[in-house]
Every structure is written in C-alpha cells, then in structure tokens.
PAKE-197781 format. One line per field, with one value per residue (C-alpha): y negated, x, z negated; residue number from 1; residue in one letter. Coordinates in Angstrom, 3 decimals. Last residue first. Example, Ala and Ser with C-alpha at 12.3 -4.5 7.8 and 13.67 -1.06 7.14 Angstrom:
<rs>
yy c(1.060, 4.500)
xx c(13.670, 12.300)
zz c(-7.140, -7.800)
resi c(2, 1)
resn c(S, A)
</rs>
This chain:
<rs>
yy c(-30.988, -30.624, -26.994, -26.893, -29.919, -28.286, -25.197, -26.410, -29.310, -27.169, -24.261, -26.488, -28.102, -24.775, -23.806, -20.005, -17.519, -13.782, -10.512, -7.047, -3.567, -4.196, -7.679, -6.941, -6.421, -3.896, -3.964, -7.155, -10.662, -13.906, -16.726, -20.431, -23.497, -27.115, -28.207, -25.281, -23.815, -22.193, -24.750, -23.507, -25.896, -24.680, -27.227, -25.630, -26.693, -23.809, -26.167, -26.385, -22.606, -22.370, -24.996, -23.094, -19.905, -21.769, -23.146, -19.690, -18.083, -20.512, -23.949, -25.654, -28.872, -30.029, -28.247, -31.587, -33.700, -31.158, -30.486, -34.077, -34.694, -31.901, -33.480, -36.912, -35.382, -34.440, -30.850, -29.237, -26.274, -26.615, -24.408, -23.489, -21.577, -20.566, -18.277, -16.082, -15.974, -13.263, -10.827, -13.667, -14.688, -11.295, -9.062, -5.875, -4.132, -5.942, -3.945, -4.159, -5.790, -5.816, -9.512, -9.964, -6.585, -6.619, -8.218, -8.345, -11.030, -10.695, -10.519, -12.528, -16.078, -17.586, -20.217, -20.897, -23.667, -23.872, -26.842, -25.201, -25.490, -22.195, -21.720, -22.667, -19.987, -17.238, -19.133, -19.302, -15.465, -14.968, -16.860, -14.743, -11.387, -12.724, -13.673, -10.131, -8.737, -10.494, -9.938, -6.272, -6.419, -8.330, -5.466, -2.894, -4.664, -5.437, -1.810, -0.197, -2.589, -1.700, 2.013, 2.274, 2.089, 5.082, 4.101, 0.627, -2.052, -5.549, -6.378, -3.800, -4.776, -1.336, 0.367, -1.153, -2.447, -0.858, 2.551, 0.911, -1.006, 1.954, -0.194, -2.887, -5.774, -4.837, -4.467, -7.227, -8.402, -10.415, -12.381, -14.131, -16.673, -17.543, -20.488, -20.145, -21.828, -19.239, -16.571, -13.463, -11.083, -8.236, -6.950, -10.186, -9.623, -5.880, -6.862, -9.624, -7.100, -4.357, -6.374, -5.344, -1.927, 1.574, 2.564, 2.306, 1.267, 3.817, 4.226, 0.864, 2.049, 4.294, 1.294, -0.828, -2.592, -4.269, -6.707, -8.531, -8.924, -10.278, -6.779, -5.955, -8.393, -8.006, -6.402, -2.922, -4.281, -2.156, 1.124, 0.843, -0.474, 2.386, 2.556, -1.185, -2.253, -4.731, -6.411, -8.429, -10.370, -12.751, -14.871, -18.137, -19.479, -21.353, -18.633, -16.190, -18.157, -18.407, -14.546, -13.894, -16.089, -14.420, -17.112, -15.344, -11.947, -11.034, -8.266, -10.355, -13.288, -10.830, -9.037, -12.144, -10.540, -12.362, -15.748, -17.987, -15.972, -17.294, -14.194, -13.494, -14.293, -12.343, -9.218, -9.317, -9.721, -6.823, -4.397, -5.597, -5.553, -8.444, -10.723, -14.172, -14.965, -18.037, -20.534, -21.937, -24.388, -24.382, -26.791, -27.095, -29.515, -32.115, -29.542, -30.058, -26.453, -24.784, -23.691, -22.185, -19.870, -17.905, -17.702, -16.722, -14.074, -15.862, -14.986, -17.374, -17.932, -21.684, -21.311, -21.151, -18.674, -16.364, -13.559, -15.428, -16.298, -12.947, -10.985, -7.851, -7.956, -10.763, -12.052, -14.247, -16.195, -17.791, -20.362, -21.693, -25.244, -27.561, -28.001, -26.757, -29.234, -29.052, -26.268, -26.846, -23.699, -23.802, -21.074, -19.082, -19.628, -16.761, -13.766, -11.510, -7.825, -5.542, -4.513, -1.145, 1.535, 0.527, 3.718, 2.136, 0.369, 3.641, 5.348, 2.378, 2.956, 6.593, 6.271, 3.345, 5.207, 8.382, 6.448, 4.651, 7.693, 9.961, 7.161, 6.571, 10.282, 10.522, 7.415, 8.922, 7.211, 4.427, 1.777, 2.906, 1.971, 1.196, 4.251, 4.348, 0.735, 0.763, 0.535, 2.289, 5.762, 8.547, 8.607, 7.868, 11.204, 13.139, 11.311, 11.915, 15.480, 16.211, 17.825, 20.272, 21.133, 21.769, 24.263, 25.825, 26.425, 27.658, 30.516, 31.987, 35.149, 35.725, 35.662, 37.535, 39.966, 37.047, 35.823, 32.090, 31.531, 30.833, 28.821, 26.768, 25.973, 24.986, 22.559, 21.271, 20.615, 18.779, 16.773, 15.790, 14.500, 12.791, 10.855, 9.749, 8.868, 6.565, 4.934, 4.310, 2.698, -0.025, -2.575, -2.496, -2.405, -5.674, -7.847, -5.076, -4.681, -8.452, -8.488, -5.510, -7.059, -10.249, -8.590, -6.219, -8.978, -7.616, -4.091, -4.837, -6.644, -3.416, -1.429, -3.842, -3.149, 0.466, -0.082, -0.699, 0.023, -2.778, -4.890, -6.133, -4.873, -1.864, -0.958, -0.865, 1.471, 3.612, 3.670, 4.475, 7.311, 8.882, 8.876, 10.223, 12.956, 13.798, 13.962, 16.247, 18.675, 18.835, 19.513, 22.354, 23.994, 23.891, 25.395, 28.018, 29.210, 32.542, 30.351, 31.988, 29.763, 26.654, 27.759, 28.135, 24.814, 23.084, 24.357, 23.312, 19.905, 19.608, 20.683, 18.168, 15.361, 15.977, 16.122, 13.010, 12.268, 8.853, 6.064, 2.695, 1.413, -1.741, -0.321, 0.506, 2.969, 5.321, 5.015, 6.592, 9.910, 9.884, 9.301, 11.955, 14.512, 14.515, 16.586, 19.133, 19.748, 20.032)
xx c(39.217, 41.024, 41.766, 44.727, 43.655, 40.301, 41.926, 43.292, 41.052, 38.056, 38.977, 38.942, 35.687, 34.078, 34.825, 34.790, 32.694, 33.763, 31.898, 32.188, 30.495, 27.361, 26.789, 23.258, 24.015, 26.971, 30.058, 31.638, 29.971, 31.553, 29.793, 29.345, 30.217, 30.334, 27.417, 25.952, 22.907, 20.063, 17.446, 17.381, 15.732, 14.802, 13.682, 11.869, 11.285, 12.931, 15.954, 16.116, 15.950, 19.009, 20.773, 19.866, 21.511, 24.622, 24.824, 24.733, 27.009, 29.685, 31.143, 34.327, 34.596, 31.174, 27.765, 25.963, 28.095, 28.272, 24.536, 23.677, 26.192, 24.507, 21.050, 22.354, 23.646, 20.190, 19.788, 19.625, 21.841, 23.537, 26.460, 27.413, 30.472, 31.319, 34.559, 35.128, 37.286, 35.752, 38.793, 40.911, 38.612, 39.131, 36.559, 37.835, 36.117, 37.756, 40.284, 44.050, 46.489, 50.290, 50.545, 48.347, 48.288, 44.974, 42.540, 39.028, 36.251, 32.622, 29.192, 30.200, 29.023, 27.298, 24.602, 22.905, 20.169, 18.308, 16.405, 14.371, 15.332, 17.181, 20.208, 22.507, 21.049, 22.779, 26.051, 26.147, 25.357, 28.241, 30.649, 29.646, 30.264, 33.701, 34.469, 33.753, 35.998, 39.076, 38.433, 38.226, 41.598, 42.861, 41.772, 43.302, 46.657, 46.610, 45.853, 48.236, 50.879, 50.709, 50.539, 53.343, 52.379, 51.961, 48.814, 47.671, 49.110, 47.468, 45.272, 42.586, 39.667, 39.917, 39.485, 36.035, 35.591, 34.273, 35.957, 39.473, 38.459, 37.927, 36.706, 34.049, 35.348, 32.544, 29.559, 27.151, 23.916, 21.655, 19.000, 16.273, 13.736, 11.666, 9.281, 7.380, 8.824, 11.438, 8.953, 11.057, 12.163, 12.958, 15.453, 17.628, 17.759, 18.615, 21.459, 22.534, 22.817, 24.119, 27.424, 28.085, 29.477, 28.152, 28.969, 26.491, 22.987, 20.295, 21.637, 20.123, 17.311, 19.585, 21.812, 19.075, 15.945, 13.230, 10.800, 8.021, 9.968, 7.998, 7.003, 10.524, 11.274, 15.083, 15.727, 16.467, 18.816, 22.068, 20.317, 18.005, 20.658, 22.897, 24.542, 24.908, 24.252, 21.608, 18.659, 16.233, 13.373, 10.876, 8.306, 8.190, 4.782, 6.180, 5.304, 7.095, 10.223, 10.143, 9.613, 12.447, 14.810, 13.899, 13.085, 10.194, 12.052, 10.167, 12.881, 15.937, 14.672, 13.884, 17.141, 19.284, 22.763, 25.262, 23.392, 22.830, 20.445, 19.440, 17.389, 19.284, 22.596, 22.219, 20.976, 23.329, 26.180, 25.446, 24.930, 28.015, 30.349, 32.812, 30.160, 28.547, 31.105, 33.422, 33.653, 36.171, 34.931, 33.722, 31.128, 30.190, 27.787, 30.556, 32.481, 36.187, 36.693, 34.189, 36.862, 38.681, 35.663, 36.478, 40.254, 39.777, 42.399, 45.526, 47.862, 49.314, 46.291, 45.314, 41.707, 40.372, 43.158, 41.130, 42.985, 42.866, 39.287, 38.318, 35.702, 34.257, 31.000, 29.336, 25.749, 24.486, 21.410, 19.411, 16.865, 14.559, 13.231, 10.504, 12.102, 9.998, 7.738, 7.747, 7.338, 8.736, 10.192, 11.219, 13.456, 12.536, 14.401, 16.730, 16.626, 19.694, 19.651, 19.944, 23.331, 24.716, 26.582, 24.733, 22.756, 19.346, 20.992, 22.358, 19.032, 17.418, 20.029, 19.444, 15.597, 15.849, 18.384, 16.312, 13.040, 14.701, 16.341, 13.365, 11.066, 13.393, 13.553, 9.850, 9.331, 11.489, 14.563, 14.901, 14.010, 16.836, 15.921, 18.812, 20.276, 23.681, 24.099, 23.465, 26.861, 28.871, 27.469, 27.836, 24.191, 22.957, 24.589, 22.677, 19.369, 20.109, 20.872, 17.660, 15.827, 18.807, 18.923, 15.210, 15.332, 18.565, 16.890, 13.678, 15.918, 15.582, 13.889, 13.611, 10.181, 9.077, 6.748, 4.939, 3.712, 3.786, 3.005, -0.616, -0.432, 2.395, 0.253, -2.552, -0.442, 1.310, -1.991, -3.239, -0.039, -0.513, -3.958, -2.747, -0.074, -2.639, -5.094, -2.425, -1.365, -5.014, -5.527, -2.832, -4.916, -7.816, -5.374, -3.922, -5.513, -5.500, -1.708, -1.034, -3.117, -1.290, 2.204, 1.152, 0.331, 3.220, 5.781, 8.769, 7.780, 7.310, 10.726, 12.412, 10.629, 11.806, 15.259, 14.934, 14.048, 10.705, 10.247, 9.752, 7.025, 5.664, 1.993, 2.159, 5.606, 4.358, 1.537, 4.103, 6.354, 3.400, 2.193, 5.563, 6.339, 2.758, 3.429, 6.772, 5.100, 2.248, 4.709, 6.927, 3.841, 2.756, 6.195, 6.332, 2.939, 3.979, 6.860, 8.362, 10.519, 11.151, 8.573, 9.984, 13.537, 12.728, 10.960, 13.846, 16.359, 14.234, 13.898, 17.782, 18.326, 15.759, 17.216, 20.806, 19.783, 18.015, 14.355, 12.969, 11.486, 11.032, 7.676, 7.063, 4.573, 2.098, -0.725, 1.218, 4.192, 2.216, 2.226, 6.002, 6.122, 3.426, 5.977, 7.351, 4.165, 4.743, 8.239, 7.146)
zz c(18.560, 15.362, 14.826, 12.565, 10.593, 9.871, 7.946, 4.541, 3.896, 5.211, 2.834, -0.059, 1.006, 1.241, -2.439, -2.742, -4.775, -4.578, -4.091, -5.314, -4.281, -6.342, -4.628, -3.567, 0.217, -0.579, 1.431, -0.020, -0.156, 0.256, -1.623, -1.481, -3.595, -2.102, -4.460, -6.309, -4.654, -6.778, -5.686, -2.201, -0.004, 3.547, 6.170, 8.996, 12.579, 14.463, 14.961, 11.259, 10.847, 13.306, 11.201, 8.040, 9.466, 10.420, 6.961, 5.429, 7.921, 7.290, 8.540, 9.412, 11.183, 10.288, 11.063, 10.625, 12.921, 15.727, 15.315, 15.639, 18.478, 20.498, 19.686, 20.911, 24.064, 25.094, 25.738, 29.176, 28.102, 24.705, 23.844, 20.328, 19.076, 15.506, 15.269, 12.414, 9.291, 6.851, 6.877, 5.937, 3.099, 1.374, -0.185, 1.640, 4.390, 7.438, 9.326, 9.231, 6.831, 7.168, 6.589, 9.725, 11.225, 13.296, 10.683, 11.721, 11.186, 10.139, 11.542, 14.693, 15.531, 18.571, 18.971, 22.230, 22.292, 25.460, 27.268, 29.991, 33.669, 33.496, 35.768, 32.907, 30.956, 33.136, 32.984, 29.279, 29.269, 31.563, 29.253, 26.253, 28.267, 29.380, 25.678, 24.700, 27.250, 26.429, 22.528, 23.606, 25.276, 22.277, 20.082, 22.233, 22.233, 18.497, 17.554, 20.148, 19.165, 15.396, 16.173, 18.527, 22.298, 24.518, 26.244, 25.150, 27.407, 27.391, 30.296, 30.350, 32.595, 34.547, 31.111, 30.564, 27.112, 24.061, 23.497, 23.282, 20.335, 18.032, 16.321, 16.883, 19.214, 22.054, 19.758, 20.754, 19.281, 21.580, 19.620, 21.801, 20.482, 23.450, 23.864, 27.149, 30.196, 30.015, 31.256, 30.721, 33.405, 31.095, 33.811, 33.250, 29.448, 30.165, 32.366, 29.826, 27.057, 29.290, 29.756, 26.183, 27.369, 27.432, 31.108, 33.939, 32.959, 32.182, 28.723, 27.510, 25.266, 23.110, 22.451, 20.897, 22.065, 20.012, 21.764, 19.882, 16.580, 13.703, 12.338, 12.327, 9.460, 9.918, 6.706, 7.975, 10.516, 10.205, 9.423, 12.497, 14.780, 14.224, 17.869, 18.359, 21.887, 20.762, 22.024, 19.792, 21.093, 19.692, 21.620, 19.802, 18.382, 15.402, 12.939, 15.193, 14.991, 11.280, 10.968, 13.333, 11.420, 8.128, 5.579, 4.034, 4.149, 0.836, -0.179, 0.759, -1.442, -4.366, -4.205, -4.659, -5.142, -3.056, -3.282, -0.177, 1.971, 5.301, 6.181, 9.458, 7.985, 4.593, 6.142, 9.074, 6.796, 4.578, 7.408, 9.178, 6.239, 5.360, 4.052, 4.538, 7.302, 7.170, 10.143, 12.596, 15.076, 18.684, 20.169, 23.877, 25.391, 25.808, 28.003, 27.105, 26.036, 28.497, 30.895, 27.897, 27.440, 30.497, 30.047, 26.374, 25.416, 26.861, 24.027, 21.719, 19.482, 19.223, 18.341, 21.902, 22.514, 20.148, 18.101, 14.784, 15.510, 14.168, 15.886, 14.091, 16.085, 17.648, 17.093, 20.250, 18.980, 21.905, 21.243, 24.002, 23.790, 22.777, 19.368, 16.200, 14.488, 10.532, 8.062, 4.608, 2.705, -0.831, -2.063, -5.166, -8.502, -9.037, -11.169, -11.884, -10.963, -14.122, -15.311, -14.616, -16.805, -19.891, -20.603, -19.662, -16.648, -15.260, -15.655, -13.724, -10.963, -10.645, -10.369, -7.825, -5.828, -5.715, -4.987, -1.992, -0.545, -0.707, 0.730, 3.634, 4.359, 4.287, 6.314, 9.120, 10.425, 12.934, 10.443, 8.211, 4.504, 2.169, 0.443, 2.044, 1.516, -2.308, -3.786, -6.536, -5.905, -8.456, -9.803, -6.261, -5.058, -7.632, -6.597, -2.828, -3.625, -5.610, -2.688, -2.104, -5.716, -5.803, -2.908, -4.279, -7.716, -5.731, -4.641, -8.102, -6.849, -3.166, -1.639, 1.458, -0.670, -1.996, 1.293, 2.343, 5.925, 5.623, 2.537, 4.022, 7.125, 4.968, 3.110, 6.256, 7.774, 4.633, 4.443, 8.008, 7.355, 4.228, 6.086, 8.694, 6.010, 4.336, 7.580, 8.549, 5.030, 5.446, 7.161, 4.906, 1.965, 2.925, 0.266, -2.350, -1.782, -2.126, -5.368, -6.658, -5.775, -7.492, -10.750, -10.739, -10.176, -12.028, -11.071, -7.411, -7.464, -8.850, -6.104, -3.385, -4.818, -4.266, -0.645, 0.873, 4.705, 7.092, 8.888, 5.596, 5.705, 8.020, 6.972, 3.253, 4.297, 6.179, 3.157, 0.859, 2.908, 3.357, -0.144, -0.810, 1.639, -0.070, -3.476, -2.035, -0.432, -3.677, -5.814, -3.238, -3.571, -7.269, -7.555, -4.853, -6.927, -5.499, -2.933, 0.399, 2.295, 0.569, 1.238, 4.968, 5.071, 3.263, 5.847, 8.671, 7.442, 6.721, 10.334, 11.762, 9.528, 10.812, 14.403, 14.700, 15.928, 16.212, 13.792, 15.537, 14.417, 16.175, 18.486, 15.572, 16.446, 18.582, 16.545, 13.634, 15.688, 15.363, 11.697, 11.106, 12.025, 8.440, 7.385, 9.933, 8.906, 5.357)
resi c(522, 521, 520, 519, 518, 517, 516, 515, 514, 513, 512, 511, 510, 509, 508, 507, 506, 505, 504, 503, 502, 501, 500, 499, 498, 497, 496, 495, 494, 493, 492, 491, 490, 489, 488, 487, 486, 485, 484, 483, 482, 481, 480, 479, 478, 477, 476, 475, 474, 473, 472, 471, 470, 469, 468, 467, 466, 465, 464, 463, 462, 461, 460, 459, 458, 457, 456, 455, 454, 453, 452, 451, 450, 449, 448, 447, 446, 445, 444, 443, 442, 441, 440, 439, 438, 437, 436, 435, 434, 433, 432, 431, 430, 429, 428, 427, 426, 425, 424, 423, 422, 421, 420, 419, 418, 417, 416, 415, 414, 413, 412, 411, 410, 409, 408, 407, 406, 405, 404, 403, 402, 401, 400, 399, 398, 397, 396, 395, 394, 393, 392, 391, 390, 389, 388, 387, 386, 385, 384, 383, 382, 381, 380, 379, 378, 377, 376, 375, 374, 373, 372, 371, 370, 369, 368, 367, 366, 365, 364, 363, 362, 361, 360, 359, 358, 357, 356, 355, 354, 353, 352, 351, 350, 349, 348, 347, 346, 345, 344, 343, 342, 341, 340, 339, 338, 337, 336, 335, 334, 333, 332, 331, 330, 329, 328, 327, 326, 325, 324, 323, 322, 321, 320, 319, 318, 317, 316, 315, 314, 313, 312, 311, 310, 309, 308, 307, 306, 305, 304, 303, 302, 301, 300, 299, 298, 297, 296, 295, 294, 293, 292, 291, 290, 289, 288, 287, 286, 285, 284, 283, 282, 281, 280, 279, 278, 277, 276, 275, 274, 273, 272, 271, 270, 269, 268, 267, 266, 265, 264, 263, 262, 261, 260, 259, 258, 257, 256, 255, 254, 253, 252, 251, 250, 249, 248, 247, 246, 245, 244, 243, 242, 241, 240, 239, 238, 237, 236, 235, 234, 233, 232, 231, 230, 229, 228, 227, 226, 225, 224, 223, 222, 221, 220, 219, 218, 217, 216, 215, 214, 213, 212, 211, 210, 209, 208, 207, 206, 205, 204, 203, 202, 201, 200, 199, 198, 197, 196, 195, 194, 193, 192, 191, 190, 189, 188, 187, 186, 185, 184, 183, 182, 181, 180, 179, 178, 177, 176, 175, 174, 173, 172, 171, 170, 169, 168, 167, 166, 165, 164, 163, 162, 161, 160, 159, 158, 157, 156, 155, 154, 153, 152, 151, 150, 149, 148, 147, 146, 145, 144, 143, 142, 141, 140, 139, 138, 137, 136, 135, 134, 133, 132, 131, 130, 129, 128, 127, 126, 125, 124, 123, 122, 121, 120, 119, 118, 117, 116, 115, 114, 113, 112, 111, 110, 109, 108, 107, 106, 105, 104, 103, 102, 101, 100, 99, 98, 97, 96, 95, 94, 93, 92, 91, 90, 89, 88, 87, 86, 85, 84, 83, 82, 81, 80, 79, 78, 77, 76, 75, 74, 73, 72, 71, 70, 69, 68, 67, 66, 65, 64, 63, 62, 61, 60, 59, 58, 57, 56, 55, 54, 53, 52, 51, 50, 49, 48, 47, 46, 45, 44, 43, 42, 41, 40, 39, 38, 37, 36, 35, 34, 33, 32, 31, 30, 29, 28, 27, 26, 25, 24, 23, 22, 21, 20, 19, 18, 17, 16, 15, 14, 13, 12, 11, 10, 9, 8, 7, 6, 5, 4, 3, 2, 1)
resn c(Q, A, F, E, P, C, T, E, S, R, I, D, N, L, D, Y, Q, M, Y, G, A, E, G, F, V, D, T, G, N, L, Y, Y, K, G, A, E, E, N, P, N, H, I, N, F, G, L, V, K, A, I, Q, Q, S, I, L, Y, H, N, S, L, C, G, I, E, S, K, I, R, E, I, E, T, Q, P, L, N, V, G, Y, F, M, F, P, V, R, A, M, D, I, D, V, A, N, H, G, F, R, G, D, Q, G, T, L, E, G, H, D, P, T, F, F, I, Y, T, P, K, N, S, D, K, F, F, E, Y, I, D, A, I, V, K, Q, T, Y, L, V, S, N, D, Y, S, N, L, M, Y, D, K, Y, P, Q, G, E, V, P, Y, V, E, Q, E, K, P, Y, N, D, V, Y, P, G, H, T, S, R, M, H, L, T, I, F, Q, P, Q, D, Y, D, L, N, M, A, Q, L, E, L, L, L, R, N, D, Y, E, G, D, Y, D, L, L, H, K, N, E, K, W, T, D, I, D, G, L, S, F, S, Y, T, L, G, G, A, N, K, Q, T, T, I, Y, H, T, N, F, G, Q, Q, K, A, L, R, F, L, S, T, D, M, K, S, V, H, A, T, N, N, P, E, Y, V, G, N, F, F, L, T, L, S, V, R, T, S, V, A, S, S, I, A, P, I, Y, I, F, N, P, D, D, K, Y, A, M, L, D, P, N, T, N, R, E, Y, C, Y, L, E, M, N, Y, Y, S, L, S, E, G, M, L, M, V, I, N, A, D, V, A, K, G, K, T, V, V, Y, P, E, Y, S, P, M, G, K, R, L, G, V, V, I, K, I, Q, R, A, A, F, F, S, V, S, Y, L, G, N, K, V, A, S, H, A, I, N, P, Q, Y, K, Q, S, A, E, S, R, L, S, Q, L, F, P, L, S, L, L, L, V, F, L, V, W, I, Y, R, I, T, Y, S, T, K, H, L, K, N, Y, T, F, Y, A, L, A, Y, F, A, M, S, L, F, F, A, P, L, M, F, K, L, G, D, A, F, G, I, L, A, D, H, M, E, R, M, M, L, V, M, D, F, A, S, Y, F, G, G, F, Y, T, F, Y, M, L, Q, T, A, Q, M, L, A, L, V, L, L, V, I, K, N, L, W, P, T, P, S, L, V, M, L, V, M, L, V, L, T, I, A, I, S, K, F, D, Y, G, A, Q, Y, N, H, N, F, L, G, Y, H, H, R, A, D, S, C, V, G, M)
</rs>
C-alpha cells in the first residue's frame, strides 16, 4: 500500500509539472492501512483493495499526463455523458499515457509481493478487516453527508491514490443521492465558442489578491490612509481603478471561475475541459507561463489551472529561503528568476497578505494601527487595515519593477473575493452576499499606447466583475470567447462550492452599476 502510493513521487521524474509531495496526515493514514492490511485475515480482500487503489493511481496519472490535472467526480460525470468522445480522446493519447500506467502497475506488483512476504496467518486478528474497510470507506461515507464538493476536489499536491479515492467516493455518493432524489443532476450548457486571433506583443501580469475589499481602501474613498503608495498613481493616465464583483465568496471557487472564464455557477463540463483556461490560452499563443504564490494550500486551491500549461510553478514551500513569510517574496522570486522580458511572458502572482488571521501576514514593524490589547472589533479592523497597507505596498513595488522594463506590459489586479470587517456587524466572506464580493479592480499599463489603455477603460466600464475581467485578459491574449448561455446584464455570485451546490445568486450588473458608480466617479 505505502509502496504503491510512492509511485506518485517517481512519476515526478518523468513529468516536471507533477507537484505531489509528502504530507503528515497522508503518511499516517497509509501506515495505519498497512498495519490493518497485514493483520487482516482476508488476503483476497486485501489484494483486491491493492489492485483497486493501483488502478485509481494509474488512471489519475494517465489523466494527468493527457490533461495536466487530476480528474474529479464531475469529470467522471462528463465522461459518462460523452463516452464516445472520451474513448476517442483516450485512444488518441494512449501512447503518452502508457508509461504512467506501467509505472503504477510496477509499484502495485512490488506492493503485492511485499504484502505476500509480510502476511502471516498467525499474526492476523479476527474481524479487523471491518476496521480496514471502514477506514477506506470514510471518504464515501463523508461524501454522503456532504453538502458541497470542495473537500473532494483534486489537490495537485496530493497523491494520485488519494485524489482517485476522493473523486470516486464523491462521484458514487452523489450518484446515489441523485437516484434517491436527494440531489439533482448537473445541468447541461451550450459549449463556449473560442476564436483565436493575434495576441498583443507585450508581457501580461495577473496579480491575484486575497480577501481584499475596496471598502477598506483609501483609493475608493475609505477614511483611513490605507493606500499611500497607490494614491500616487491615482491621476496617472496609465492607471485604472474601479470597483468590481468577484465570481464567488470562496478562494477555491473564485480562482476556478476566474482563471477559466466561467460564467455559470454550475457548468461542470466547461470547468473540466479547461479550454478557456488563461494559462492554456497564453500557452497557445507562445507565451512563457509562470505561477508564483505565497498561498499554503496552492495544490487544493488551483486544481483547475491546467497545470500542464504552466512552465513555472512555485508555491509557499518553494519560497522559504527568504526572510519572513510575506508577499514581498513574490517580487523577490520573480527577480531571482531573471526572465527574458523580450520574450512573451504570462505571469500570475498570487498573494495572501489580507488573509485571516491578518496579523500573521504583514511585518510587525510596518504595523500602523494598534492591535495589541484592542477589543475584538478594533482588533479585527486594525489588523485588516494593516494588511491592506502592506498589500498595496507590494502592488506598488511590482508596478515599479515593471516600469524599468522596455517591453509593453499589461498588469491586472483583482482579489479572489472581498472581506467584511464589521460592516453591519458582519465579518468574513463565506456567505453568498454581494457585499462580501465587492473587490477592487486595478490596471496599470507600462509602455502601452494611451489608445489601448482608453480601450480597456471603456470596455471594462465603471464597475466590472471577474467574468468580464477574465474575458478582457483573454482578449489581450488574442482570443474572443462567445458564451451562448449568457443573459444580457445578468451574472452570478457563487458560494463555497465550485458547482453551485452550496448556493449561488443571480444579480443584475447594471443595477449595481447604477447604485455604485456615482460614488467612485474618477
């Protein structure tokens, strides 16, 4: 069992985009399962379990080879709906996927013979196989009770075996709930139409923030001086700042919808195909693609990022050589990479500094608003505003870095979702609430013609949302994306599940514009 799961690390020698690593919880569970297997008096059951887990690993690695990511329960639904196309695609890529299959089977064979060598009838304990089966069934039993799929979505930093077990478990539980009437099947949508044109001759930088609300930004009329560095750009004709609405109120959901340009709150097929993934579009146009983040669960947050289309992947664990664990490391790492900016670069820098607990995400020596000894409401507000101060400094430093480049550069910024810090007695961001989705959108153009900046400003409007911002980035990449499922002026705010199973709401963007834009007229 443990030997079988180790194929995940050896596979990384053949595919540099494969990010699976070790984590204590998975190792502990694997050791417990190994002990239970050795003590179980049911060798036939143990061997079946070994084979099933090996096949889960093999299919996940094969899927990863072809699609650049692991399959989820909803990918399994899609494959069932489109069995003919799935089989044709599978056959087409089989020659590339066979090494992953044979590697998994080789480790299965090693695990099988190791088990045969260790298993002695005199060491077995009667009925312990029940505990063995129960432990393996936990993901399925938990899925039966779950209201949302987020916990069961693949994590690119976890093993193929674990991802396979969670995907199959959630798929099986969900299908059972559909049969008994406790769940509805996922709706079908018309496919998006993607037209490829000519990309800009420029570099593109996407700054993805974290839990940042424009309510706490001086740039957007907040009473505190939380944006001293960005305020210097306020009258710069190359700078655009407007309010926006995020796609969701949860990081994992928002990232999936934004980076795949998804309109609907429950379009499983489009998310699974990733054919409008910004990384995939950039790669198709010849861009070098890079993702750097200070997030600590990057694998779980970005499972839908089309990993096979990302040349450089660096998360928090790759940035530990720098002093502190703050967002200034994003720019430090980018500088250390010494990229050739005369070549087209598509760079995503994913921040964390306004994530709770806020006091952990900014240097204490830069603290402006008092935190120690403050009552709860003041503690939350002051620590958050300190994190906003730090975040805007990191953004301004990135602007300054690219100013020195002679290459035209598009720099987009928006966070994954907003955050409430006591407004009407509310805190946080996990409810389906427009106020929790109110985020800033900023754009800074380096060495761009003023006509191009005016075009973006005109098309993005006085208030935008993640879907429209994502489409704008795709347009800069040279793609026009037509979605036949759109309703004019109507958009969605999703909850904490990427397929709408934890609630979502539809809103009229024009109504919000009419209410909000007069406050922030530039």
